[in-house]
N, C-alpha and C positions, 0 to 999 in steps of 0.2 A: 844782355842776352839771357837766355835759360842757362840755368845750372846743368841742366843735360837736353838732351834733342831728342831721345827716344821713350817714348812713354809705355809702361809694362801696364797701365791702369784697364782693365775688362773692356774693349769696344764692344764685344757681341753678349753681353749679357742680356736677358729678356726682361722687358717688363712684365708682370703681373697681367694675367688676363682679365678680359673687362669685368665679369663676378668679381673678384678677388680684389680688383681695385675699387671695385663699388663699395664693398665690405671695409676696406680700409680707409678710405675717406667717410665713410659714415662713421667708423669707430674714431678717427681723429675728430670729426666735429663734435663729437659725444664728449670723449676725454680731455681734448686740448693736444695729445700726442698719440703718437705711433713709437713703438720700440721693437725694431726687426734683428733677427740673429743673422749674424754670417754673410752681412751684404758684401763686406771686403776679402780677398783673401791675403792668406798670411804673406805674399810678397808684396801685396799692394801696400799692404800695414808697414811691413819694414823699411818700406823703400820712404814713405810718406812719414816716418816719424824721424830718420836717419834725416832725412831731408829739411825737416823742423829744426833739428839740432843742429845742422850746418849752418842754416840761415841764422841761429840764434847766437853762434860761436864767431860769426865774421861780425869785424868791429864797424865796418861801413853800413851795416845793417842797423847800426844803433845811433847815428848820426843822425840828429835831430830834423835836418830838413828833410829827407827824406821820407821821415816818419812813416816806417817799417816797422819796427817796433814802439808799442806801446805798454810798458808793465807786463805782465805776462800775454798780452795779445801781440800776435804778428800779422800784420797788416798786410793785406792785396797778395796773398798767396799767389795767384793765375801769373801774378808778373815773373815771380820767382824760379820758377819750375813749372815744366809741361805737365808732370804728373797732377800738379793741384787745377792747374786748367781743366784738363780732362775729367776731373773728380767733378766740375760741374754738371756734367752729361753722362755719369756715369746711371747706367740700370740698375734697379727698377725704381732707384732713387728719383731720378729729374721723373719721370712720366707720373709718378706719384704727385709731387709737387706741381705739374702742369694740369693735374685733375682737379688739386685743390686751389690753385690761383687761376689758372686759366692758361690756356697754349698759346699765349702772348707774354707769358712770365718774364722774368729774367733774374739773373744773378744781381743782389741788391749789394752783395760785400762776400768777399772772402777772406775769412780770417781762419788764425789757426790759436790755439789754446795751449800755454807752456805752464805749468805749475809746479813750482819748487815744493817741497817738503814746508806744511805750513802754510801755503796760500789755498785761497779757497773765498767765495764768495757768498753774500748776504741773498736773501728772498728777495725776488724783484721781478717786475714784466720789461721787458725791451722798451727802450725809449720811453713813451706815455702811453695813458690808457687811452685808447681808440675812441670808443663810447663808453665815457663814465657816466653813474650813476649817481643820484644824491642819498644822503643817507638813509630817507625814509624807505627807498627801495632797494630789498635786501640783494635783488640779483636780476639779470636779464632772464625773460620768459623761456623756459626749456622748451616751447615749442619751436621757437626758432632757430635758424640756423645763421649763428651770427658769422660775418663774414670773414676771412681771413688776409690779409694784407699784406703780413709779412709771416716767413716762414722759415725758421731755425732746423738745419741737419747738423748734427755733431756725430763725429767719426770716433772714437775711442781708439788709440792707436798704442793703449798699454794698460795695462792689467784695471779691471774693475771687477776683480771677483769678489771684492769686500768693500766696505764702506770706508774702512781706513784710506785708501787709494784716492779718494777725492770725487766721486761718482755724480753723474747727475742725478737730479732729485727733482720731482714736479708734483703740485696738487691736482689731481684729476679734476676734471670739469670749471677749474677756478676761472678761466676766462670768461667764465660766463657773471662774475661777480662785479664787472664794472669798477673796479678800485684795485690799487697796489696794495701787497699783501699786509701792509702794515708794519712791525719790527723787523727791519730784515735779520736781525738776529736770534730770532723767537720761531719755532716750527710753526706755521701756520695751519688753520684746518679750514676748508670750504664745504660747509652742507655736513659736516661730520666726518669728513674724510683727510685725514693728515697726507703728510709726505709720501712719495711713493720711491724707493732708491733703485736706480737702474741699473742693477748687477747683470756683467754677463762676461763676453769675452771682446778682446781686439778684434776688430771687425764689424762688429755690430754697429747700428746705426739708431740715432735717434732724433725724429723729427718732431717738433712742436710749435703750437700755435706762440707767437711772440706776445701773446697776451696771458698766456696760463703761468700762475707763478710756479717759479724755477729757481734752481742755483745748483752751482758746482760745487760742493762740499769741499769741506776743509781738506787738504792733502795729509793726512796722518801718518803716513809711511814715509821711507825713505828714500822712496822711490820720485822722479819725475814723472807728472801726470801730461802724455802727449792727446790733443786732440784735434784731429781736421774738422771742416768746419764748410759748409756752403750756407748764404743767407740766400732766400730767393723772396721774391715779393711780384706781385702784382705789377703791370706795366705802368700804373698810375702812381705808384709810387718810384721815386726818385731813386737811381743807385749812389750810394754812399761812398765816393771814391777820392779821397782825399788826394788835392786840395779843391775839389769840387768844381767851381766853373772851371778852374784854371788848370783841371786835370785832361790828361790826354793819354790815350791807352796806347803802349808802346805796338809798334808795328807788328814786333815777332811775335806778340800773341796771337795774330789772325793765321800766322801762318796754318795751311792746311786745314783751317777751321771750317767745319762744313755750314751750311745754312741755320741750321739749330742751333750750332755752338753759337755762330755770331749773333743769333738773335737772344741767346741766354748772356752773352757779352754785352749786350745793349745794344745792337745795331737793327733796329725796327723798322719797319714798314710806317708810309704816313697813315696818322691816326689824327683822335680828335686832339684839337686845339695846335695839332702842328704835323 
């Protein structure tokens, strides 16, 4: 069952209006990411961070059979506490995700990231390159709008006002490269554009195409870096919920879930192939 049953995640936050949504979606498809300020309030940030640490300190969460914690990744957070479940439908994030992926999209996975001092990741795209190009073709045509199948959203829950805290970094436009970034430990460039460090405050939100080159910079501070997350995907992309074919979502996750939340959790109407 959930750690807490009453959520303080804001339910009445408003989506962006049609014009602003269209502007942001266009920016997302051009640059491969969005960085929005002040999406979560201070209370939401504090509760989510505290729940992450509580889960990390629970010895049961480290048992291999449950696969709840894998290195710095904490898995299936919507199972652990209702606050993380409700984060999936938090506005204005979810409406942007639907505008990019389609209104039948769902939560593909929900992990949280906890970086100890000294931890960090290398440059990568998530999973694999979806539309790879041969060496002789340098990039996808800029006149095309590349489809986004998988969309990452990250919510920093600790300091990100200096690169030493291990901030998220992206290379704008690199989802058009059709390839991986090369050496994961060397700063890449795409058409003369190098990495952008997303500096801000806890409660900001970064949303990025999973094909854009990105990394969590090494945490060079003496603070733990906390990041909440929701990964959304088009319906045609299967959810990644371990142990996959044997996975069954706990019934308590559905309690008080409206139709939209149930669809985001994976309860779809009939469609192509089934």
